[in-house]
N, C-alpha and C positions, 0 to 999 in steps of 0.2 A: 110479457116483460120478462127479461133474463133474470135467473137466480144467482145472486153474488154470493161469494164466499163469506161467511159469518166470522168476522174478525173482531167481534165485541168481546169483552169480558165474560158475558153470559155464554157466548159461543165457545170459549176457552173451558169453561166450567162444564158445559155439556159434553165436550169433546172427552174430557177425563172420565166422567160418569159413563159414557159410552164405552169406553176401554174397559172400565172396571167391571161393568155389568156382562159385556159380550166376551171380552177376552179372559177375564179373571173370575167369572161366574159369581159375582156379587149380586145380591139382591138390592133393589132400590126401594127405600121406604120414604115416607112423607113426614113433613114436620109435625102434622096433627097426631102421629102415633107416639110422640114424645111426651113423657110424663115429667113435667118441669119440677114437681115436688121431690120425686126420687131420681131424677136425672137418668131416666132409663127409657128404653122402647119396651114396655111390659109385654106387648103382643108377641114380639120376638123371644124374650126372655121365657115366657111360659111355653111357648111352642117348643123351644130347644129342650127345656127340662122335662116336657111331657114326652118327647120323641126319644130321649136318651136315658131317662131315669123315671119311668113311669110310676113305680112305687114311691119314689120321693115326691113326685108331683101330686100324687093322691094324698100323702101326708100333709103337704102344704095347703092343699085345698081344705082338709079337715081342720087344720090349725088356724087357717085364715091366710089369705094371700098378703094382707097388710102387715101381719106380724113378720112374715118373712122379709118383705121389703125394708121394714124398719131395721131389722137386723143386718140385711145386706148393706143398707145405708151406712150403718154405724161401722161395719168392717171396712168399707171403702174409705170412710173418712180417717180411720185410725191406720190402716195398713197400705192403702193405695191399690191401684187397679191391678198391678202386676201380682202382688202377694195373693189377692183374692182370685184372680184368674188361675194361677198356679196351683193353689191349694184348696180352693173351694171355701164354702161356708159351712160350718158345723150348725145345724139347726135341729134342736131336740135330739132325737137318736139317729139322724142321718147326716151325712155329709153331702151337701149339694154342689156337684161339680158344675163349673160354669164354662170350662173351656178343656177340650182335650188336645193334648200335645201330639205332633206328629211323631209316629214311632220311628225309632232309628233304623229299622229294617222293614221293608215292605212285605216281608214274609209273614209278619204279624197282622193277620188279616182282621182279627177282632179289634185291635187297636187302630188300625187303618179305618175301619168302618166308623169307629167312634170319631176319629179325627175329621173324616168327611162329613160328619153331621154338624160340624161347627157352622154357623150362620154369620157370614160377613155380609154386612150391607152398608149403603152409603145413603145419606140424606142431603138433598140439596136445600139451601135457604132455611136452615134450622132456626126457628124462633126459640131460644133457650130460657128466656127469662119471663117471670111473671111481671117484672116492673117495667119493662120497655119492650119495643118491638124490634130490637137489634137481631140481625140474622148471621149466621155462620155460612160461608159458601158452601163448604163441604164438611160434613161429619161422618166419620167412619164407625160403625158399631160391630161389636162381636157378640153374638148371642145376646143382643138387646142392651149391651153396656157400651158406652161411648168409649173409644180408646185414642181417637186422633181427631183434631179439629184442623181446618185448613182455610186460610184466607187468600184468595186468588186475585191477582192483578194482571192488567194487560197493558204493555207498553204502547201498543198501537192506539189505546184509548187514552194514553196520557199519564197513566198510573203505573208504578213499578212495584217490585217486591217491597221497597222501603215504605211505600204507603201502607202496605199490609202490616209491616212491622209496627208502624206507628199506630195503626188501628188497634192492635193487641194492646200496646202501651197505654193508649189514651181512652179508648171506648170499650175495653174489655174489662169488666170489674172482676178482680180476683176473688171477691166474696161470692160471686155466682158459683153455685155447686159445680158446674161443668169445668170451671177454671180454678178450682181449689187444688191445693197441692196433691199431685199424683193421682188425681181423679181421672185424668187421661194421662197417656204415657208421653205424648209430645203434641205440639202446636206447630204447624207448618205455615210459613208465609212463603207463596210461590208466584212467580210470573212465568212467561215463556223463556226467560234467560237464566234466571237464578232461583235457588231455594234456600231459605233460612229456616232454623228451627229453635224452639224454645221448650225447655220442660217445666218451667215455674214462671207463671205471670205475677208480676209485682208492680203494676202501674208503669211509671217511666223508667223505673229500675230493671225493667225486664230485659234480660240479655239474650239476644238471638245469635246463634252459632250458624256458620256457613254449612250447607249440606249439598256441596257441589262436587262434581267429578274431579275437576282440575282441568286446566286448559292446555290441551296438547300442542296445538298449532302445528300439526303435521310431522312432528320429530319423532325419531325412532323409539325413544324411550319417554313414557308419560306417567303421571302428570307434571307439568312444570309450574304453571302459575294458577292463580285463583280464577274461578269461573267455569264455564261448560264449553266443550268444543262444539263447533257446528255439526248438527245431526243431518246428514244427507236424506234421511227417510222420515223426517218430522221435526218437532220442536226440540230445542236443546235441553228442556227439562223433562223429557220423555221418561227418563230413567225413573222419576219418582212414582209414576203410576204404573209403568211397565215392569219395573225391577222391585221396587221397595214396597209398594201398596199391594202386592199379590197376596193370596191366601197363605201360600207356602212361605213367603218372605215374612210376613207379619207373625205367623205363628211361630217361626224360627227366632224372630226377635223377642217375642214375649216369652219364649221358653228358655232362651240362651243368652240374650243380650241385656234387655232393659232390666233396671233394678233400682229399688231405693237403697241408697247407702248411707252410711253414717260416719261422720268424721269429728274427733273430739279435739278440741283446742287445748294444747299442752298446759297453757298458762290458766285460762279461765275454766278449763274442764267442761265447757259448754259443748253439748252435742248438737251437731248441724246435720239436718237431713236433707240429702239431695236426690232428685230423680235423675238417673243416668240413661241416656239413649245414645247408641252409637253414632259416631260421625261417619260420613260416607266412606272415607278411606279406611277406617277401621273395620267397618262392616264388610266391605268388599275384600280387604286383605285377609281377614280371618276366613271368609268364605271361599276365597280362590285357593287358599293353602289347604283347607280341609277337603275340598273337592279334588284337588291334584294328589294329596296324600291317600284318599280313599280309592283313587283309580290307579295309582302307581305303586301302593304299598309302601312297607318300611324300607329303609336304606337310601333315602334321598336328602338332599340339602337344599335349604331356602334361605336366601338372604333378603331380609326386609330392611331397606333403607328408608327409615322414617324419621324426619327431622325433630329436633327438640320442638315441643309444643304440640306434638302428634298425639299426645296421650298414649304413649308407648306402654306404660304400666298396665293400663286397662286392656290395650290390645294383647298383650302377653297373658293377662289374667283371663280373658275371653278364649284366647287360643288354648291355654292350659286346660281350662275347664271343659272344652269341647274335644280336645284331642284324647283326653282319657275315656271318653264315651263314644269314640268313633269306631264304626264297624267297618270291616274290609267289604270288598264287593259282594262277597257271598251273602253278607247280611246276617252271618251266624256268629261270627268271631271279632272281638275287639282287636283293632289294629295294634294298639299299645297297651302293654301291661301296666307301665308306670310312665308318668311324664316328670322328668326332672327339670326344674328351672334353676338356672345357674346365673348369678349376677356377681359382678366385680364391685358393685356400688354398695358398700356396706351401710350407708346411710339409708338407702332406699330399699334394703332386703326386707325389713319389717313391712314397710308399706307395701311392697310387692306381695308379700304373704297375705296380708289383710285384704288387698284387692281381690286376690284369687279366692279367698275363703267367702267374701261377700257374694261372689257370683256363682259359688258351688251351692246347690240345693240342700245337700245333706252333710251333716256333721261327720267328722273323722276322714273325709276325703283328702284333705291338705295337711301335710306335715312340714312344719317349718323347723328347721334344724338350728338349734341354738345351743348355748352352753360352752363348756371348755372342751379341749382336745378328746379326752377319753369318753365323755358323755356324748359328744358329737358323734364319735365313731359308733357308739351303741345305738344312738337314735337312728342313724343312717342304715345300719345293719337291720335293726327291727322294722324301719319303714319299708325297705326292699323286701325283707323276708315276709312281712305282713301284706306285700303287694299294695301298699299305699298307692292311691291313684296319681297324687300329685305331691312331689318332694321339693321344697324350695330351700336353696342353701347358696352360700357365697362361694366363689372360686377359691377363697382362703379356707373354707371349711371342707370342701370336697376332698382334699388329699387325706384327711384323717380316716377315710373310708378305705382307701385304695389297698393298703398293704394287707388288710385282713378279710378280703372278700373273695378269695379264690374259688369258694365253693358256692357261689351264687347260681341258682337255677337259671336256665337258659330263659330269657325273657325278651319281649319286644319293647324298646325305649323310644319315647319322644323327649329329645333333648333341646330345651329352649335355652338360648344363650343370649342374655342381656349385655348389651356393648361387647359384640363378638370379637373385636380385634384383640382383646386382652384376656377373654375368657377361654380361649382355645388355643393355648400355645404351649410349646416345651414339653418337659417331662410329664408334668401333670395330665396333659391331654393323652399321651400315650399310655399312661398307667390307667386313666380312666377308661379308655377304649379297651385295653386288656380286661379289665374287671367286667365291663358291660358286655363285652362279647362272649364270655364264660368260656375261656379257653380250656378250663379243667374238665377232664374226662375221667369219670370214676372207673369206667370199665376197662380203661387201658392198662394192660399188664406189661407190655413190652416197653423196655428201656428205649428212650428216645436217642437217636444218633445226633452228633453235632449238627448235621445238616438239619435235621428236624427242629433243633433248638434255635438255630439261626432263623429258619423260616417262622418259627412261632414269634420270635422277637419282631421280625419284619411285619407280621400280621398285626401284632398288638399295637405297632405303631400307626397302621392304617386306621382311618375311620371306620367305625363299626358298620356291619352290613345289617345287624339286627336292631337298626333304629334309625331315625330320621333326626336331622339337626335343623333347628329353626333359629337362625341368628339375626338378631335386631341390632342395628346400629345406625347412628346418623351420619357417621363419617367413615365409610368403609376404606381400609387400607388395601394395598395390592394383594397382600396375602389373604385378607378377608374375601376379597372379590373372587380369587382363584380357588379358595377353599369352599366357599358355600355359594357362590354365584352361578347364574344360568350360563353355560357355554353357548355362544351364538352358533346357529346353524350355518350362517354365512361365514365365508372364509375371504382372507385377503392375502396378497403376497407382499412381504416386507421387501425392503431395499436389496437384501441378499436373495431374493427370489424364493424365500420359505414360506409355506402356507401357515397362516396364523388365524386364531380365533380371538374374538373379543368376549368379555364376561360382563353380564349385566345382574343388577338385583332382580329378584323375582317380583317385588312389589316396592314401588317408590312414592312416598309423601315428601315432596322436596321442601327445602328450606325456603325457596322462593315462594311456594304456595303458603306455607306456614306464615311467612312474613305478610303476604298480601291478604291472607284471610285473618290477620290480626291475632293469630294464636300466640306468636312471639314478635318481638321487636327487631328491627334491623340494627345491629350493634355497630355497622359500619357508617351510619349517619352521624354527623357531627364529631368525626374522628379527628382529634387534635393532637398534633405531634410537637415535641419540644426539642429544641437543639441546646446542647450545653456548651457554653463557651468557657474556656478556662486557660489560664496561663501557668506554666511550671518554669521554675528557675532552678539553677544549679545551687546545690548547697555544699559542694567541695571545691577546692582550689584547682585540683588537677583536671584533666579532660580524658577520662577513660573511654575505651571503646567497648560497644555492646552490639549485639545482633539486633539489627533494626526491627524485624518482623516481631520477635519475641518482645522487645522492648516496647514497641508501640501498643502491643496487646496488653502488656503489664501496667503501662502508664495510664490506659483509658480505664482499666479495672480499678486501678488505685484512686483515681480521681473519683469515679462514679460511686465507689464504695467508701469514700472518705467521710468521716462523721460530719464535717462541715457541709459537704455536697448533699448528704442525706438530709441533714437538718434544713437546708435551702429548699430542697425538693418537698419535704414534708410541709413546710410553710406554705408553698404554692398549693399543694393539695389541700391543706386545711383551709386556707383562704378561700380557695375555690368552693369548697363544700359549704362553708358558712355564708358565702355570698350568693351562689347559684344553685345549690342542691338541696340543703336542709329542708327548705319549704315544699319540695316537690313530693308526689304521691301522698297528698294529704298530710304532708309534714312527717312522713315516716321513712323517707328515702334514706337507704344505705349504701355503702361503698365497699369496694375490695381493692387492697393494694397488694399487687403481684410483684414479689422480689425475687432475686436470682439465687439466694442462698438463705440459710438459717441465720448466718451472722448478719446478714443484710435486714432480715426481719427483725432481729433483736435491735439492730440500731434504729430502725424505723418506729419500732414500739417505743423505745426511749425517746426519740425526737418527738413523736406524736404526743406522748404523755406530757413532756416538758412544755411544748407550745400550747396544748390544751389548756393546761393549768395557767400559762402565761396570760392567754386571751380569755381566761375565766369562762371556757365553754362548759356547758353541762353534758356534753357528749365524751364517750370513751372509746378507746381503741382495744380490739380483741387481737391476739396473735395466735396463729396456728402453725406448728411444725412438729415433726415427729422426733422422739427420742430427747436427748439432751445436748447441749453445746456449750464448750467452755470459750468464753470471751473475756479478755483482759483478766484472766485468772478466776473468774467466776462462772460457776455452772448454772445454766439457764435451761428451763423447761417451760412449755407452754401453761402448765398447771400453775407454776410458780409465779409467772409474769402476769397472768390473767387474774389470779386470787379471787375466783368467783366465790359468792356467798353460797349458791345453791347449784346443784348439777356440775359440780366441780370439774369434771372431765368431759362434759357435754357441750362442745362449742356451738352446734346448731341451735340447741335450746337457748343458750345464753344470748347468742348473737340476735335472737328474736326480740330480746328485751329492747324497749324503746331508747334507753341511753346508749346502748352499744351500736355505733353507726359506722365504725371502720373495722374491717376484717383484714388483717395483714398476713399474708400467706407465703410460706415457702414450699412449693410443690403440693401441699395438703389442700384439698377443696378446690382445685383447679378443674377437677372433673367430677361428675355426679353429684354436685351440690346445687340444689335448686332452691333459691331464696327470691321470691317474686319482688321482694322490696329492694333488692339490689338495682340501683340505677346507674352509678357511676364506677367506672374502674380506672384506676391509676396504675400503670404499667411501667416498671423499671427492671425489665428483663427481656432477654432476647426470645422472641416467639417465631415459631416457623411451622408449617405444614399443619398436620392434624392437632397438634399441641396448641397453635394459634387459634383454631377454630373452636376447640373445646374449651379453652380458658376463657375467651371472650364472650362465648355463648353462655357464661354463668350470668350475664346481664339479661339475657333475652326474654326471660319469662314475663308473661303479660300480667298485670295486676288491674283489672277493670274496676272502676272506670277512671282511676286517678293517674295511672302510669301512662304517660303520653309518648315517652321517647327514652333513649338511653344515652350516655356519653362516655367516651373513652379519652383519656389524657395519657398519651404514650412518650416516655422519656427515652425510650430505646430504640423503637423500630420505626421504620418509614412506611408511608402509606402503600407504596409499591410492594413491599414484602408482604404486608397483610392481605393485600388484593390476591397476590400469587397464592397464598395459603388457602383462602376461601374459595377461589374459583373452582376447584374440583368438585366441591361439595353444595353448590348453590342450587343446581338442578338435579341432575342424576350423575352418579359417578360410574365411570366404565374403566375396566382394566383393558389396555391396548392390546395385550397378548399374553399368552400363558408363559411361564417360565420354561425355558428350554433345558431338559435334562441333559442334553449333550454338552451344555456348557460346564455341567458338573464332572462330565467325563474328562473335559479338558482341564479343569481345576485338578483332578486327581493325577492326570499326567504331569502337570506342572510341579506339583508337590514331590512327586517320585523322583525328579531331576535332582533334588537337593540331596538325595540318599540319606536322609535322616532316619529312616526305618527300612526294613526289608519285608518281603511278603511273609517270610518264615516268622519274624517277630510278631507280625500282626495276628497270624493264625495261631501261634503259641500262646500269645497273651489272651485271645479270645477263648480259646478251648479251656484255658485254666480259669478265666473269669467266669464263664457260663456254667462251669461245673463246681463252682463256689470254692475253689482252692485258697489256701491261706494267702493273705496279702504279701507275706514274704517271698512268695513264688512270682508275684505279679510286678512288684516294683522294680526289681532288677532288670526286667526286660525294658520297660520303659525309660529307666535310669540310663541305659546305654544310649538310647535315642537322645535323651536330654544332654548327655555328655558330649556327643557328636554335635549336636546344634551349638552348644557353648564353645567347643574348642576348634571345630573345623569349618564354622560358617562365619563369614565377615558380618559385621554389624548390619549392613543393608541386607544381606542375604537372610540374616535373622529375622529382620522386620518384615521381610517379603514373605519368608515362609510362615511365620505366625500369623500374619494377616490372611493368608490363603487357608490356613488350618481353620482358623476362626470362621472364615467364609463358609467352608465346607460343613462345619458343625451346624451353622446357623441355617444354611439352605437345605441340607439333607434332613434335618430334623423336622422341616416344614413340608418338603416334597415327598418324604416317607409317608405322610398321611394321604396323599392324593394319587401317587403313581399307581398305574395299574399293572406293574410288573415288579418282580422281585430282583434285587441285585445283592448277592451275599457278600461280594467283595466290599460294597459301599457300607453295608451293615458293619461288618468287622472293623473296617477302617474308622467308621463313627465311634465305636467305643474305644478303640486305640487312641485316637486323637482327643476324645473326652477326657481321658486321664492323662494323656502326654502334655497337652497345651498348658494346664496350670503349673508344670515343671519347667516351662520354657521361660527363663528369666533373660531380660535383655538389659544390660547395663544402661542406666539412665543417661541419655544424652546430655553432655554439659549444658547447663544453663548459661548460655552466653549473655543473658540479661540479668544474671544474678548480681544483686548489690545496687541496681539502678535506682530502686526505691529509696535506699538510704542516702542516695547522691542528689535527691532533688527535693524541692519544697513546693507547696501549693501558694501561688502568688495571688491568684484570683479565681474564683469560680462564679459562673452566672448562667443559670438556665434560661432560656428565652423562647417564648411561644413561636413556632415556626408557621403552622398552617392548620386551619380547620376545614374539613372538607367531607363530602359524602363519596364513599368509595364505592363505585359502580362495579357489578360483577358480570361476567359473561352469561348470556341466555342458553348457549349450547351446552350439551352435557360435557362434564369435565373428564378427561381421560388421566389415568395414573399408570406409571410404567410398571413393568414386572419387577420383581425383587433382583437387585444386581447380583450377578455371580462372580464376575471378573473382578479381581482385586489385585492391585499392585502396591508394593510397600517399598520403603526406603526413605533416606534422609535427604532433606534438601540442603544445599550448600548454605552456610551461614553468610548473611549479608552484614559485614561489620562496619560501624560508623562511629564517630566521636559522639560524646554525650552532648556537647554544644549543637552539633548538628541534627542529632535526633530530637532534642528538645525544640530547636527552631522549626523542623518540619512538623513536630506534633502541635505546637502552638500556632503555627501557620494554618493547620487544618482545623484545629479547634477553638482558636483565640477569637477574641472579640473584634471583629473587622467591619462593623456595621455603620459606624459613623463615617460621614463623608469628609470631614475635617477634624480629625481626632484631637489635635492640639488645642484648637479653639474650643471645641465642646468640653475638653478636660478642663481647660481654664475657668469656663462658665460654671460647670457642675462641682468642681472641687475648691474653687477660690472665689469666684465672683458672687455666686449665690449664697454660700456659707457666710461670707463677710456681710452681705446685706442682712441676713437673718440675725447675725450677732449684733448689728447696729440698732436693732429694733428693741428699744427699752422695755415695751410691754412683753415681748417674748422672753427676754432675760429675766425680768422680774417673776414671770410665771415659772421659769426653770428654777429660780431660787426659792420661791415661796410656796408654790403649789405641790401637791402630790404628783407623782411621776405620770400617772394616767391623764390627769388634767393638763399638765404641762405638755404632754405629747399631742393631745387634741389641739391645743392653742398652736403649737409648732406646725402641725400638719395643715391647719387652716391658713396660717400666714403664708407657708410655702406655696400653697395653691394660688393664693392671690398674686405672689410675686411671679409665678409661672406665666399668668396672664400677659405680662408684658413681652413675652417671647413669642407671642402668637404670629407676629408678622416678621420680626427680626431674626428669631431662630425657630423656624416652623419645625425643623426636624426634632428639636429637643421637646418643644411643646407637644408635638404629635405623639412622641414616645411616651411622655408622662401622662398624657390623658387617654391613650389607647391601650398601653401595656400595663395591666394591673400589677404583675410582679415587679416591673421596673419602678412604678409608682411606689409600691410598698418598700422596696429595697432603698430608695433614694430618700424616703421620708425617714426611715431608720437612720440612714447615714447622716443626714442633717441633724436629727435630734441628738444622735451620739456626738456630734461635732459640738453642738451647743452645750451639752453636758460637760464635755471635756473642757471647754472654754470656761465653764463655772466650777472648775474643781476646787478652788480654794474655798468656796462657801458650800458647795455640794448641794444636793437637793433632798428634800425630806422623803422619807420612804412612803 
């Protein structure tokens, strides 16, 4: 009889065990070897101790094996498996080692022999309980201690990984010793397609995370989506036993990744312990970076594009912790003397430091720079002088160090940049590079020539060679990709026949995969846009002329920023929140209101406070903006407007309080602010590009199990604009081509044609500047250029030249970091223009729309819901173009028109045009229905004799009854009233106000 392939679940299990034993040199043990009382394999434990620590073994035998097992059991219960494996157990006068870590260098023969003595084993069908006969498919032991359990399922037999998850949730009692907190470092549920993991079993509340590679689908950059790609040589989940469950891999995870960490709740002060095991992309990203850095040495750049929800802080912590202990290929020298972690997210600075400290085995390794300017400088100087292994600071903190660090000894640096696009730009970057590169030479006696000084400046601008950059971001800009990305070996010809390269991230964990793996929510689902309809009328008798383009822009800004318009939008937001949002996330849902300016934020805060009080809401609004703002003669600050009782200046802490549900922001907290309870965002600001992605992504943090989705209500942007902003960052972001330095040459030639400066002026200025001469010698040189600019160039020429000069400054300060050649002329021109441009004044163009706001009044304003939709994004990698170099400037010719025509065009574009028969509808809504309501004695009695709230309820109820009569005769009105909640609310208010006005003589009781 033919022998068929074993496609059963047991066959899958045996396949894994065979691989572990034959390929990874595991030993196979049996269930009967397992001691259920102490949850160990005592045979393997004693064998390991006897072989590696004979004296300790003899002591245990003398004192009694059970005595040691009781102590080991107590330590495992209190500290968890990782701490016990790393530090061993002190027993009487000995420390019993239970695991030997892999030495950093294979030249350490003694430690290598100890590592090889570790006994990794696997047991099939482990019966772990004395109370039942339940079995675990696979259990992995290290020196007799269980470290991993695994439930396997087989889709060909009708069961999937989700059956395995339910098995852990329903049939595995957390009170069993093997499942107690941190007794094992991870529990895997796996089938031939997918792998999931959990570090803490808690019945039905047990949360499993995906542990998958990501689905590539054959595209050039991976991974893109959730799942695993087809494996041409075997099963899709082969990586679990071939890559993760190997001796070297598990030893590395135990030594460098897995950890019990503690988090303290700010309000309750309760400490929560969590067992951390790396997700697949975190583990592989860190390992790939370390492998590459070890083989290539210092002086390289790495861009890691990891989406929000990727666990970036922990990835950075693991990388920082392991970079400082990384040896070069010789195995004798550390590759980096210090690792500097720079973040621009002040909110997360402390959290990042704590993460790194928790993963560092020894105290004193991590230095977190805090304090004011002077103390920060001293802290940084001491940290580097004392060769602190890891230094964490914000990009705002780092400049305090730079001017005083010229005597820094030559060192090798690993520089980790959190949110790279803002952490490595401008003068801070070049000053930092100069300091870290150690240009100071004690032995140098010869005075430097001007050429030497220019070359030194150019070199200080370049990225340092004695260090490597590791840049993390979810949304890489073109500069970031070109500065830190991997330059493709493959080339292509552009439309001009020039050879071009593309740039990629070194490692990608995409937004698409994070969404599909449910680590973040898709903020583009349920995206709702509003259109504002308004009508403006003339407030003057004459009909003046204005520039149409400037006027239209001013008119829209006037309307949208008008207190009445903001009050209307605030009512829509608050009604929506109380109707549809407040009960979400287990009744804890919060919202963010994104405004275009501080003045708008102030108006929104006032409108929110007024309406919240009017509807007697228990909730409060918090406003966030920097500095102070004078509005209507009053100075406003966020501290004064919020009036917090505790943590007066700490908005994140106060926003966590249950009553604070609305965070109104102007720029502040649109990036780097993570609050999982944020569910809804109300947008009243233009959003585009990276800013749109970063702002809307404030909503995407998951909050298991209660947060199911998110919601955006946008008053300003349309769906197409938002889709365009998100598309480049959904899967992987690629730079289409590098910046062409020759375009900078062209820009220099074009500027020279204006004759604003001469070569002699540039050289004369630079020589005086670099030699530190008095300012009185410098200003006359650039003042001559500024005078020529003012007196000899036309206005169009002035605009054109200044735009080109600013473009040169921007592009050269960026290209100077990455160009592989020196251009002394460019460097000198850069410094000349840097001080000349601020002196180039251009007379303001006449405001041809000045006075238009005083010439008009608001006649009506009505925001109306336009559409709710799911915005779908492209699956292919998104490309971004290189930074633009060509700049043209000049004024456009004004297009003058009369005020009447401008208002007519404006109202035609934005006015209310949705009723099919306006006159008839207006007659019904403003005359017929109000008259019917006035004729109702019961309602009018309620208006006169009841309090306002009860009278309004009666009015609303009666109006709803009257609307029923229009179901067939005026379907358009009925449908609008019953489906548009904002229209319904406004019309009810209109009717009630009309009834109150009709009853003015007697009034209503308060």
